N, C-alpha and C positions, 0 to 999 in steps of 0.2 A: 816493144811496149805498145800496147793497144791504144788506139786513138780515143780520147775521152771527149765527151761533149763539154761545151762551155759551162753549162749549168752544173753538171756533175763536178767539174773541176772547181767551180766557185764554191760549191757546198763543201767539198773537201778542204779547201783553203780556210773557210770559216771555222770548220771543226778543228783543224790543226792549229791555226793561229789564235783561236778563241776571240775572234772579232765579231761577237754577236751583235754589236751595235750597228753593223752594216745592214742587217736584215730590214729594220724599219726604214732605213735610208733608201734602200732599193725599192721597197714597196711604195714609198711616197713618190719616188721618181717614176715608177711605172704608172701609178695613178694619175700623175700630172700629164704624162705622155698620152694616156688614154683619154683624159679630158680634152687635151689639145686636139687629138685626132677626131673626137666627136664634134668639137667646135668647127673644125675645118671641113670634114668629109661627109657630114650628114646634114639633112635638113633641120635637125634639132639644134644645129649650131647657132642659130640666131637666139636661142634661149640660153645656151651654155656660154656663148661668147663673152658676156659681161663678167663671168667668173674667171676667165683665163687671163 
């Protein structure tokens, strides 16, 4: 069996199990993580920090 990437395996799981509601959840979690990273790791953080 060939080794699959985590993203490909997740997409196959969503298709097979018909768990389409997971897609918006993952997108929101990724956006929150991105916002947190910007607040912590960049000089723009002082402007973004009140929103985190």
